[in-house]
C-alpha positions as CSV (number, residue, x, y, z in Angstrom):
1,M,-98.8,-55.0,69.1
2,A,-98.5,-51.4,68.3
3,D,-97.3,-50.2,64.9
4,R,-94.0,-48.0,64.8
5,V,-94.0,-45.0,62.6
6,Y,-90.6,-44.2,61.0
7,P,-89.7,-40.7,59.8
8,A,-89.8,-40.5,56.0
9,A,-86.8,-38.2,55.9
10,K,-84.1,-36.8,58.1
11,P,-85.0,-33.6,59.9
12,T,-83.7,-30.4,58.3
13,P,-81.2,-28.6,60.6
14,P,-82.0,-25.0,61.5
15,P,-80.3,-22.3,59.4
16,P,-77.3,-20.6,61.0
17,M,-77.7,-17.2,62.5
18,A,-76.8,-14.4,60.2
19,N,-75.8,-11.8,62.9
20,G,-73.8,-13.5,65.5
21,G,-76.2,-15.8,66.9
22,G,-73.5,-17.7,68.7
23,G,-72.8,-20.3,66.0
24,P,-70.0,-20.2,63.5
25,A,-70.6,-18.3,60.2
26,A,-70.7,-20.3,57.1
27,P,-67.7,-19.6,54.8
28,K,-68.5,-17.5,51.7
29,P,-67.8,-19.1,48.4
30,Q,-64.5,-17.8,46.8
31,M,-65.1,-16.4,43.4
32,Y,-62.4,-16.1,40.7
33,Q,-61.9,-12.5,39.5
34,R,-60.4,-12.1,36.1
35,P,-57.6,-9.5,35.8
36,I,-58.6,-6.3,33.9
37,Y,-57.1,-6.2,30.5
38,R,-55.3,-3.0,29.6
39,P,-54.1,-2.7,26.1
40,Q,-50.5,-1.5,25.6
41,G,-51.4,0.7,22.7
42,Q,-52.8,3.4,25.0
43,A,-49.6,3.8,26.9
44,K,-47.6,4.1,23.7
45,S,-50.1,6.7,22.3
46,R,-49.8,8.7,25.6
47,R,-46.0,8.5,25.3
48,G,-46.1,9.7,21.7
49,R,-48.4,12.5,22.6
50,S,-46.0,13.7,25.3
51,C,-43.1,13.6,22.9
52,R,-45.0,15.6,20.4
53,C,-46.0,18.1,23.0
54,S,-42.4,18.6,24.2
55,F,-41.2,19.0,20.6
56,C,-43.9,21.6,19.9
57,C,-42.9,23.5,23.1
58,C,-39.2,23.4,22.2
59,F,-40.0,24.7,18.7
60,C,-42.2,27.5,20.0
61,W,-39.5,28.6,22.5
62,A,-36.8,28.5,19.7
63,L,-39.0,30.5,17.4
64,L,-39.7,33.0,20.2
65,V,-35.9,33.4,20.8
66,V,-35.2,33.9,17.1
67,V,-38.0,36.6,16.9
68,L,-36.6,38.4,19.9
69,L,-33.1,38.4,18.5
70,A,-34.4,39.7,15.2
71,L,-36.2,42.5,17.0
72,V,-33.0,43.3,19.0
73,V,-30.9,43.4,15.9
74,A,-33.5,45.6,14.0
75,A,-33.7,48.0,17.0
76,A,-29.8,48.2,17.1
77,G,-29.6,48.8,13.4
78,G,-32.3,51.5,13.5
79,A,-30.5,53.3,16.3
80,F,-27.2,53.0,14.4
81,Y,-28.8,54.5,11.3
82,V,-30.4,57.4,13.2
83,L,-27.1,58.3,15.0
84,Y,-24.6,58.0,12.1
85,R,-26.6,58.1,8.9
86,P,-24.2,55.7,7.0
87,Q,-23.6,56.3,3.3
88,R,-21.8,54.3,0.7
89,P,-18.4,55.5,-0.6
90,S,-18.2,56.9,-4.1
91,F,-15.6,56.2,-6.8
92,T,-14.9,58.2,-9.9
93,V,-12.5,57.5,-12.8
94,S,-11.2,61.0,-13.2
95,S,-8.7,60.2,-16.1
96,V,-7.8,57.3,-18.3
97,R,-5.1,56.7,-20.9
98,L,-4.5,53.8,-23.2
99,S,-0.7,54.1,-23.4
100,T,0.1,50.8,-25.1
101,F,-2.0,48.9,-27.6
102,N,-0.9,46.1,-29.9
103,L,-3.2,43.5,-31.5
104,S,-1.8,40.9,-33.8
105,S,-3.4,40.5,-37.2
106,S,-4.0,36.7,-36.8
107,T,-7.6,35.7,-37.7
108,T,-7.6,32.6,-35.6
109,A,-5.9,33.5,-32.4
110,P,-5.1,37.2,-32.1
111,V,-2.7,38.2,-29.3
112,L,-3.3,41.5,-27.4
113,T,-0.8,43.6,-25.5
114,D,-2.0,46.8,-23.9
115,S,-1.6,49.1,-20.9
116,I,-4.4,51.3,-19.4
117,Q,-3.6,53.9,-16.8
118,L,-6.3,55.1,-14.5
119,T,-6.7,57.8,-11.9
120,V,-9.5,57.0,-9.4
121,T,-11.0,59.4,-6.9
122,A,-12.6,57.9,-3.8
123,K,-14.8,59.9,-1.5
124,N,-16.1,59.1,2.0
125,P,-19.2,61.1,2.5
126,N,-19.7,60.0,6.2
127,K,-18.8,62.4,9.0
128,K,-18.2,59.8,11.7
129,L,-17.5,56.6,9.9
130,V,-14.1,55.4,8.7
131,Y,-13.8,52.8,5.9
132,F,-10.8,50.4,5.8
133,Y,-10.3,48.5,2.5
134,D,-8.5,45.4,1.5
135,D,-6.5,45.3,-1.7
136,F,-8.4,46.3,-4.9
137,S,-8.5,43.9,-7.8
138,F,-9.1,45.9,-11.1
139,S,-10.0,44.4,-14.4
140,A,-11.0,45.9,-17.8
141,A,-12.9,44.6,-20.7
142,T,-14.6,46.0,-23.8
143,A,-18.1,47.2,-23.3
144,A,-19.7,45.3,-26.3
145,N,-18.4,41.7,-26.1
146,A,-16.4,41.8,-22.8
147,V,-13.0,41.1,-24.5
148,P,-10.5,41.1,-21.5
149,L,-8.0,43.9,-21.5
150,G,-6.0,43.0,-18.5
151,D,-6.0,43.4,-14.7
152,A,-4.2,45.1,-11.9
153,T,-3.9,45.1,-8.0
154,V,-3.9,48.3,-5.9
155,P,-3.0,48.1,-2.2
156,G,-5.8,48.8,0.3
157,F,-6.0,51.9,2.6
158,A,-7.9,53.5,5.4
159,H,-10.5,56.0,4.3
160,D,-11.0,58.6,7.0
161,A,-14.4,60.3,7.5
162,G,-15.1,63.1,5.0
163,N,-11.8,62.4,3.2
164,T,-11.1,62.3,-0.6
165,T,-8.3,59.9,-1.7
166,V,-6.8,59.8,-5.2
167,F,-4.9,56.7,-6.3
168,T,-3.7,55.3,-9.7
169,A,-3.9,51.9,-11.3
170,T,-2.2,50.4,-14.4
171,I,-4.2,47.6,-16.0
172,T,-2.0,45.6,-18.3
173,A,-2.3,42.5,-20.6
174,A,0.9,41.0,-22.0
175,G,0.5,38.6,-24.9
176,V,-3.1,37.5,-24.1
177,T,-5.0,35.5,-26.7
178,V,-8.4,36.9,-27.2
179,D,-11.6,35.8,-29.1
180,P,-11.1,36.7,-32.8
181,S,-14.8,37.5,-33.3
182,G,-15.1,39.9,-30.3
183,A,-11.7,41.4,-30.9
184,G,-12.5,42.1,-34.6
185,S,-15.6,44.1,-33.7
186,D,-14.6,45.7,-30.4
187,L,-10.9,46.6,-30.6
188,K,-10.0,49.3,-33.1
189,K,-6.4,50.2,-33.9
190,S,-7.6,53.7,-34.8
191,G,-10.5,55.5,-33.2
192,A,-12.0,55.3,-29.7
193,F,-13.8,52.3,-28.3
194,S,-15.7,51.9,-25.0
195,V,-14.4,49.8,-22.1
196,A,-15.9,48.8,-18.7
197,I,-13.8,48.7,-15.5
198,D,-14.5,46.7,-12.4
199,A,-12.9,46.7,-9.0
200,D,-13.5,44.2,-6.2
201,T,-12.5,44.6,-2.6
202,R,-13.6,44.1,1.0
203,A,-14.4,47.0,3.3
204,G,-15.2,47.4,6.9
205,L,-16.5,50.2,9.1
206,K,-14.8,51.8,12.1
207,V,-16.7,53.8,14.6
208,G,-14.4,55.0,17.3
209,S,-12.6,51.9,18.5
210,L,-15.3,49.5,17.2
211,K,-14.7,47.7,13.9
212,T,-17.3,45.8,12.0
213,K,-16.8,42.7,9.9
214,K,-15.6,43.3,6.3
215,M,-18.1,42.9,3.5
216,G,-17.5,42.6,-0.2
217,I,-17.8,45.7,-2.4
218,Q,-17.9,45.8,-6.2
219,V,-17.2,49.0,-8.1
220,H,-18.4,49.0,-11.7
221,C,-17.5,51.8,-14.2
222,E,-18.8,51.9,-17.7
223,G,-19.1,54.3,-20.6
224,I,-15.3,55.0,-20.6
225,K,-13.9,55.6,-24.1
226,V,-10.2,55.1,-24.8
227,T,-8.2,55.9,-27.9
228,P,-5.2,53.9,-29.0
229,P,-2.0,55.8,-29.5
230,S,-1.0,56.8,-32.9
231,P,1.3,54.4,-34.8
232,P,4.9,55.5,-34.9
233,P,5.9,57.4,-38.1
234,P,8.2,55.7,-40.6
235,A,11.9,55.9,-40.0
236,P,13.5,59.0,-41.7
237,K,15.7,58.3,-44.7
238,K,19.4,58.9,-44.5
239,V,20.5,62.1,-46.2
240,K,23.8,62.4,-48.0
241,G,26.0,65.4,-47.5
242,K,27.8,67.5,-50.1
243,N,30.9,65.3,-50.0
244,G,28.9,62.1,-50.2
245,T,28.9,61.2,-46.5
246,A,25.7,59.9,-45.0
247,L,24.2,62.0,-42.3
248,A,22.6,60.3,-39.2
249,P,18.8,60.8,-39.1
250,A,17.2,62.6,-36.3
251,P,16.1,60.3,-33.4
252,A,12.4,59.4,-33.6
253,L,10.2,60.2,-30.7
254,D,8.2,57.5,-28.9
255,N,4.9,58.4,-30.3
256,A,3.2,55.5,-28.5
257,E,3.8,57.4,-25.2
258,T,3.6,61.0,-26.4
259,T,0.5,60.9,-28.6
260,A,-1.7,58.7,-26.4
261,T,-5.0,60.4,-25.8
262,V,-5.9,61.1,-22.2
263,S,-9.5,61.2,-21.3
264,T,-10.1,63.6,-18.4
265,A,-13.9,63.3,-18.4
266,A,-15.1,62.1,-15.0
267,H,-17.0,58.8,-15.0
268,S,-19.0,58.0,-11.9
269,C,-19.0,54.3,-10.8
270,K,-21.7,52.2,-9.3
271,V,-20.9,50.7,-5.9
272,R,-22.6,47.5,-4.8
273,V,-22.3,45.7,-1.5
274,R,-21.9,42.0,-1.9
275,V,-23.1,39.9,1.1
276,K,-22.2,36.2,1.3
277,I,-24.5,33.9,3.1
278,W,-23.1,30.4,3.3
279,K,-22.5,29.4,-0.4
280,W,-24.4,32.3,-2.0
281,T,-23.3,35.8,-2.7
282,F,-25.8,38.6,-3.1
């Protein structure tokens, strides 16, 4: 009896054909791909950089516009100066008189009553420019300690090109209490003392039919000496006639008005333009 030989293992099947050998292709194993992680901080930083870039661009454009406007204004101002040669008006106090002066003898609270009459000459040196003024606010004070001597208001006017205008102002103080220390050293009942006079107004320019915005103008006059009027003489005594009748005395003259010294020396004043920017005045 013949021996049978059994195979030790099952036969290995042939490998499938790689390039279309007729048999079905083996399925490829599916591999899990992890999603790519993108941090959110990069997007935010890009958004922040874009915002900063847009802000810088806006700032540069705004700065460029401001520079161009400044150049245009400077060019217009230069052309205006070359064409018209603008000059400030001039003011001169041509005469001054202290017609009334009365200071009480109180050592604690002296009371002052006075009246100062001014004659002011205003000149417009421009040939093509017209000034138009608001009302003038005059004030006077002693030169040493600035003891106030009163104030006054003068109506404004139009000042034509090349024109000279003369106007008067009466600065008065009625029963004003003043500082006793300053009044005792500055105000003299006899003899001259120095005063300073200020005037504030607003003025604009007119060129043809074009008017500019009004600006503040301050006029300052100093070195003006005034002399109080002489005190009135004592009342004359009554004189008796031959038959014993009393004769009426001659009427006394108002020496406060007749003997007041008038200063006719011209005092030039300083003119300063005051420009107000928001809350500040220069």
